[in-house]
C-alpha positions as a printed Julia matrix, in Angstrom:
370×3 Matrix{Float64}:
 64.26  72.55   98.85
 63.64  69.15  100.66
 64.19  65.72   99.1
 62.65  62.41  100.33
 63.47  59.01  100.29
 63.19  55.25  101.74
 66.22  53.57  102.95
 65.76  49.97  102.82
 68.03  47.47  103.09
 68.89  43.64  103.26
 65.87  41.58  101.65
 67.79  38.33  101.14
 65.0   37.29   98.76
 65.02  33.43   98.43
 66.54  33.04  102.03
 66.02  29.53  102.47
 65.26  29.4   106.21
 66.34  25.87  106.19
 66.33  25.4   110.06
 62.28  25.44  110.12
 59.14  22.91  108.94
 58.5   23.37  105.02
 54.97  25.32  106.14
 56.55  28.4   108.12
 59.5   28.06  106.01
 57.39  28.62  102.64
 55.6   31.4   104.26
 58.67  33.18  105.41
 60.25  33.27  101.72
 56.35  34.64  100.87
 56.78  37.51  103.07
 60.27  38.59  101.91
 59.17  38.51   98.29
 55.63  40.46   99.33
 58.18  43.02  101.14
 58.88  44.58   97.54
 55.24  45.93   97.6
 55.03  47.25  101.23
 58.08  49.44  100.57
 56.44  50.88   97.7
 53.95  51.54   99.8
 55.63  52.85  102.61
 57.67  55.26  100.22
 54.24  56.64   98.6
 52.58  57.34  102.04
 55.59  59.06  102.97
 55.95  61.07  100.15
 58.86  59.75   98.59
 59.53  58.47   95.08
 62.59  56.94   95.16
 63.57  53.41   97.56
 67.67  53.29   98.42
 68.23  49.26   98.76
 71.37  49.44  100.91
 72.96  46.21   99.59
 71.64  42.29  100.51
 68.79  42.34   98.1
 69.19  38.94   97.28
 70.44  36.27   99.96
 73.14  34.56   97.26
 74.97  35.62   94.28
 73.19  32.94   92.34
 69.56  33.57   93.27
 67.26  30.92   92.0
 65.63  31.88   88.35
 61.98  32.39   89.63
 63.57  34.62   92.81
 65.58  37.03   90.27
 62.43  37.26   87.63
 59.74  37.6    90.18
 61.91  40.24   92.21
 62.38  42.56   88.95
 58.75  42.28   87.76
 57.48  42.99   91.42
 59.55  46.66   91.34
 58.69  46.77   87.57
 54.77  47.05   88.89
 55.61  49.81   91.34
 55.96  52.23   88.46
 56.14  55.36   89.56
 58.9   54.15   92.68
 62.58  54.64   91.78
 64.39  51.8    93.0
 67.95  51.98   93.22
 70.05  48.9    94.23
 73.45  48.65   95.82
 75.48  45.21   95.82
 75.73  43.84   99.53
 78.2   41.26  100.28
 75.71  38.58   99.99
 75.22  39.75   96.28
 78.42  41.96   95.42
 79.55  42.69   92.11
 81.51  39.46   92.01
 78.16  37.71   91.06
 78.84  39.05   87.4
 76.05  36.98   86.05
 73.41  38.29   88.55
 74.39  41.91   87.82
 74.12  41.79   84.3
 70.78  40.17   84.41
 69.7   42.7    86.7
 71.12  45.15   83.93
 69.3   43.76   81.02
 65.9   42.54   82.35
 65.27  44.69   85.2
 62.84  47.28   84.56
 63.37  51.02   83.77
 62.35  52.27   87.35
 65.36  50.32   88.59
 69.06  51.05   88.61
 71.7   48.9    89.82
 74.95  50.89   90.89
 77.97  49.04   89.39
 80.43  51.05   90.02
 81.1   53.9    92.96
 80.51  57.13   90.43
 78.1   59.8    92.01
 74.29  59.55   90.63
 72.03  62.3    90.67
 68.7   61.44   92.2
 67.34  65.02   91.93
 68.23  68.67   91.09
 71.18  69.61   93.44
 70.5   65.59   95.11
 73.27  63.08   94.4
 74.12  59.48   95.94
 77.6   58.56   96.25
 77.31  54.81   96.07
 79.82  52.19   97.2
 78.98  48.78   96.16
 80.54  45.53   97.42
 82.62  44.37   95.23
 83.15  40.98   96.6
 81.6   39.1   100.05
 84.88  40.56  101.88
 86.72  43.58  100.15
 89.21  43.87  103.21
 89.24  47.78  102.43
 87.22  50.59  103.39
 84.83  50.68  100.34
 82.69  53.91  101.67
 86.14  56.32  100.55
 84.65  56.31   96.96
 81.71  59.5    99.17
 85.0   61.83   98.97
 84.2   61.95   95.49
 83.21  65.43   94.49
 79.65  66.95   93.62
 78.63  70.48   92.44
 78.42  73.14   94.98
 76.15  72.99   97.46
 74.48  69.69   96.32
 72.91  67.72   99.23
 75.08  64.42   99.43
 73.6   60.81  100.11
 76.08  57.7   100.81
 75.08  54.48  100.38
 77.0   51.42  101.79
 77.22  48.22  103.28
 79.27  46.48  106.01
 79.67  47.27  109.51
 81.29  49.95  111.16
 84.65  49.83  112.85
 83.56  50.15  116.56
 79.66  48.11  115.62
 79.15  43.99  116.74
 82.11  42.58  115.72
 81.24  39.56  118.12
 81.02  37.33  114.89
 85.08  37.89  114.36
 84.52  40.25  111.68
 86.69  43.28  111.85
 84.38  46.19  110.63
 86.02  48.55  108.01
 83.51  51.25  107.71
 84.48  54.33  110.03
 81.72  55.54  112.04
 82.41  59.44  111.18
 82.1   58.33  107.26
 79.21  60.97  107.28
 81.46  63.8   108.61
 84.77  62.85  107.01
 82.5   63.18  103.15
 80.65  65.85  103.74
 77.92  63.78  103.76
 73.97  64.74  104.2
 73.06  61.4   105.7
 74.79  58.17  105.08
 72.54  55.05  104.27
 73.96  51.77  105.44
 72.86  47.82  105.24
 74.13  44.92  106.48
 72.78  44.95  110.4
 69.1   43.89  110.11
 67.59  45.65  112.98
 67.48  49.56  112.63
 70.12  51.16  114.28
 71.48  55.06  114.62
 75.48  54.79  114.32
 75.59  58.82  114.58
 73.87  61.84  113.74
 73.11  61.25  110.22
 73.85  57.78  109.93
 71.64  54.92  110.14
 71.18  51.0   109.55
 67.87  50.76  108.18
 67.47  47.39  109.61
 66.35  44.11  106.92
 62.11  45.14  106.18
 61.62  41.35  107.18
 62.8   39.96  110.48
 64.99  36.64  109.93
 65.8   36.05  113.64
 65.1   36.55  117.22
 68.11  38.75  117.42
 66.64  42.05  116.68
 63.99  43.69  118.81
 61.35  45.83  117.86
 59.24  45.66  114.35
 60.66  45.06  111.32
 61.02  47.7   108.6
 62.49  50.68  106.67
 63.34  54.31  107.25
 61.79  57.67  105.83
 64.33  60.16  105.32
 63.73  63.75  104.51
 66.72  66.26  103.65
 65.46  69.58  104.42
 66.49  72.57  106.84
 67.35  69.28  108.86
 67.48  66.28  108.12
 64.97  64.18  109.87
 64.46  59.62  110.05
 61.21  58.28  110.42
 60.96  54.41  111.37
 58.28  53.01  109.12
 57.61  49.24  110.09
 56.87  47.07  106.69
 57.28  43.76  108.04
 54.77  40.82  108.41
 56.14  38.75  110.89
 57.22  39.28  114.22
 60.08  37.31  115.83
 59.69  37.63  119.8
 61.28  36.36  122.77
 59.33  35.78  125.82
 60.96  34.76  129.24
 59.57  33.34  132.27
 60.92  33.39  135.97
 59.01  31.27  137.87
 58.5   30.04  141.61
 56.71  27.3   143.63
 53.03  28.29  143.6
 53.27  30.8   140.62
 50.46  30.95  138.03
 52.38  29.21  135.18
 49.17  29.7   132.97
 48.27  33.33  133.54
 52.26  33.87  133.63
 52.71  32.12  129.9
 49.39  33.98  128.73
 50.86  37.32  129.8
 54.23  36.54  128.0
 52.42  35.51  124.59
 51.41  37.8   121.93
 48.2   37.67  121.18
 47.49  39.6   118.15
 48.24  37.9   114.71
 49.08  35.12  116.39
 49.91  33.49  113.17
 52.5   35.84  112.21
 54.7   35.13  115.48
 58.02  33.16  115.61
 57.87  32.67  119.72
 60.91  30.9   121.71
 59.99  30.79  125.27
 62.56  30.35  127.99
 61.78  29.9   131.56
 63.87  29.83  134.32
 63.72  29.83  138.44
 61.96  26.28  139.78
 58.53  24.84  140.42
 57.19  21.96  141.79
 56.02  19.02  139.65
 53.06  19.61  139.24
 53.43  23.32  138.26
 56.05  21.5   135.76
 53.55  19.46  134.34
 50.92  22.19  133.85
 53.71  24.85  132.23
 54.08  21.79  129.85
 50.28  21.21  129.28
 49.63  25.36  128.61
 52.8   25.6   126.16
 51.63  22.65  124.25
 48.3   23.91  123.88
 49.37  27.47  123.09
 51.98  26.04  120.17
 49.45  25.5   117.33
 48.39  29.49  117.65
 51.75  30.16  116.09
 53.32  30.17  113.12
 56.37  28.79  115.19
 57.29  27.94  118.53
 59.77  26.46  120.63
 60.31  26.69  124.55
 63.5   26.38  126.04
 62.84  24.95  129.75
 66.6   24.13  130.25
 67.13  26.67  133.04
 63.9   25.34  135.26
 64.57  23.1   138.15
 61.99  21.02  139.03
 60.98  20.7   142.84
 59.7   17.39  143.25
 58.75  16.58  147.05
 57.83  12.64  147.95
 53.81  13.24  148.24
 54.42  14.37  144.29
 55.65  11.29  143.64
 52.93   9.4   145.71
 50.92  11.14  142.95
 52.37   8.54  140.28
 52.6    5.87  142.76
 53.23   4.66  145.77
 54.82   1.48  144.62
 56.01  -0.81  141.6
 57.18   0.12  138.0
 55.88   4.1   137.98
 57.39   4.88  141.06
 60.88   3.29  140.25
 60.76   5.17  137.08
 59.84   8.5   138.65
 62.43   8.0   141.39
 65.02   7.29  138.64
 63.71  10.36  136.49
 64.04  12.56  139.19
 67.49  11.2   140.3
 68.5   12.04  136.46
 67.5   15.37  136.68
 69.94  16.57  138.95
 72.87  14.01  137.98
 75.78  16.53  137.47
 77.39  13.62  135.03
 74.88  13.31  132.56
 74.35  16.53  129.81
 72.12  19.32  130.97
 70.39  17.91  127.22
 70.0   14.88  128.72
 68.79  16.24  132.23
 66.23  18.32  130.24
 65.06  15.27  128.96
 64.61  13.44  131.93
 62.6   16.53  133.43
 59.85  16.69  130.74
 59.71  12.77  130.94
 58.74  13.15  134.54
 56.56  15.93  133.63
 54.62  13.47  131.68
 54.7   10.81  133.88
 53.05  13.18  136.18
 50.75  14.28  134.17
 49.44  10.88  132.72
 49.51   9.41  136.09
 46.81  12.14  136.63
 44.92  11.66  133.65
 44.47   7.87  134.47
 43.36   8.57  137.93
 41.09  11.23  136.5
């Protein structure tokens, strides 16, 4: 027999996105809620009736009442889909009120996993969950996946957290063995916590978040369609609305900065892109001014847009400054700003401000003279 399911995780419903302007912040939060419907549709199109949510469905242990109620209703409206919800580190079992509400108010097609006991998903298909007991359990909860199931049954593990050789850059110590699937005789191990899709072993995957929430991960956000048959097949299914795009420009004097920027920026569904542009190399003052103007012109096309030119050096020749003014207050200001851009006693942020101000002064002078 074959069994298909959709592996998803890290919806982080209710994530505040506090560092962003209100307009895009609200759109990002709404997209996370809408991901519920897109996951259901992806499951249907892939011939699956079960969606496994591998933790962090909610961003906090005490989500706002409307966030919780609307999520449960959205799942209820997808009545042909069975939702299996695992507590993660953001919404662990320590949030007793949250899970009490989910257990009592949740729809019939939603099953919260409140303990690590095996759960039957279909004939001869068993789920072995490892719900997070608290934000940092301090032990390998996936040992529970050693639990016995009927002879010959297909075994799916569902867990949340980092593996021992996986992204310890933030100081966390991983606790899930990378070979957990082999140790526990699993046909597939569905993991959450890492927000980008990533394969750890032959049958161990992080699905990634269905909606991206940072520039950290490349590729479209989505879920994984998994089929257990004679072999295990895993197919990435993009479902995200927003793309977080990083672009870098390496520039030299004489470069067509407008063309370079155009090539680096996404063109389709620009409103649904958050864009971070960095630039390095060096430019003449006139080209730096042209780049500033091109960036300013492009920014309103996107849901959010930022540019970091701190690694870009400005080459200002005397004749460039002559185009601002040959003498007087403007020339004095231009000379001072140019000196500030290379002053090692000043912070990089202050040098960046001086470079931007010099570029703006140059542009202003050209506008006046035009």
